[in-house]
N, C-alpha and C positions, 0 to 999 in steps of 0.2 A: 599781402601788399607787394607791389612790384616797384622796383627802382626804375629810373629812366632807362638804364642799360638793359632792363629785362630780367635781371637776376632777382631771385627771391630775397627778401629781407629776413635774415635769420635772427632769432633771439640770441642774445649773448649773456652769459653769466659774467658780470663784471667782478665778482668776488670769488674767483676760482678757488682760492685758499682762504680760510677763515682768518680775518684780521684779529688782533688781540682785543680784549675788552676795552682797554683805554682808547684805542683807535676808534672802535665802534661807538663809544660814548661821546667822543669828540665829533664823530660823524653825525650823531643825533643832535648835538648842539648846532652844527652847521646846517642841518635840515631845518631847524627852528629859525635860524637866520635867513635861510633861503626861502622860507615859506611864502614870501610875497612875490617870488619870481614867476612871472606869467608866461615867459617864453621858454619852453622846454622841448628839446629834440627827443626823438624816440630813444636815443642812446641814454639821455639823462633820465627819462622815465623808467627805462629798464633798470638802470643802475640804482635809482632810488627805490624801486619796487623790490629789487634783490636785497638791498640794504635793510629795508623795513622787515622783510621776511627773516633775515638773520638776527635783527634786533629782537624780534618776537621770539624766535627760537632760543636765544640766549638769555632772555628775560631782562635785557638792559632797557631800563625805562628812565634813568636819570642822565641828563646830558653832562658832559664834562667840557667846560670852556677852556680853550688853550690858555695856559698860564695860570689856571686856578688850581686849587688843591682838591681835586676830585678823587676818584678811585685810584688805587695804587697803579703806578705806571709812569711812563715817561711823558714829560711835557711835549716832547717831539711826537710821540704817538698820538696824543689827543689833537695836536696841531695838524697832523697828517690826515686824520679822519675829518676834522673840521674843514680844512682847506679843500679836501677832495669833494666835499658836498656844497660849499658855498663860495669858494674863490672863483674868479673869472679871469680868463686870459684876455688881456687888453693889448693895444698897441704899445709895445715897449716892455711887456712883462706880465706879471701875475698880480692881481688886485685881491686883497683879502680883507673883508669887513670884520672889524673886531669891536667888542664893547670897550668903551673908553678906559675903564678901570684896569683892563688887562693889557693894553697896548705897550706900556713900558716893560712889563715882564716878557712879553713875546719879542719885543725889539732887542732885549738883552739876549734872549735865546738865539736870535738871528743876527747878532752883532756882525756888521760888515757885509751883510747879505740883503737886509731889508731897510726901508726907510718909511717914514710916515708921510702920507700925501696930505695936501691941504684939506681934502674932504674927510680926513681922519682915518682912512683905510691904510693898511700896510701895502707896500708895493715891493715886489721882488723883481728887479730889472732882468730883462732877458739874459744878459750876460752872467747873471748869478743863479739862474735856474738849475744849472748842473750842481752847484754847491748846495742849494736848497734841497734838491732831490736826494742828495746823499744823507741829509739829516732827517728828512721828513718823508714818510711813506705815502705817496700820492697814488690813488687808485681811481678807476673809472674813466669817464670821458675826458676829465681834466688831464690825466696822465698821458692820454693819447695826443691831446692838443699841445702839451708841453714838449713832446718829442720833436715837434716842428721847430721849436726855438732852441733846442739844445744841440 
C-alpha cells in the first residue's frame, strides 16, 4: 500500500513490550465495548490484531472492566487497557464509555481529572490528559493522538 507521499506503509507493533495481565484483560473489555465501531484506521486494525495475538498467547479470555474486582492488579492498569481500546479523542479531551454501575468507582479513581458527561460517558478534559497519562498506561493509536493535546 502506498501513501500519498509515496512512502510504503510499514506495519507497526503497537505493543512493543508486553503489558501486564490486568492491562490486557482491561483491553479485552474495551474491545467488547468497541465492537460496534465501524470506522477503523489501519493503525487501529494493526493495534487490535496485535492485541488479539497477545491475548491468545497469554490465555486471557475474561475481560476486566475498569473499577470491577477482576484478576489481581491495579484498577488503573485495567482502565489503561480499557481506555486504550475504546476511548476516543474528541474536541476538548478524551471520551471513555463505561457501564453505568462502574462510573462512580472510576470517577473516584480519577477524582479531579474526569467528569461524567450528559451522555453517561466519562470525559477527561484536554488540560487533564497529562495527569491522566501519569496514572493510566495508554498504548496504541490513542497514545499517539493524546500527545497532540499534551
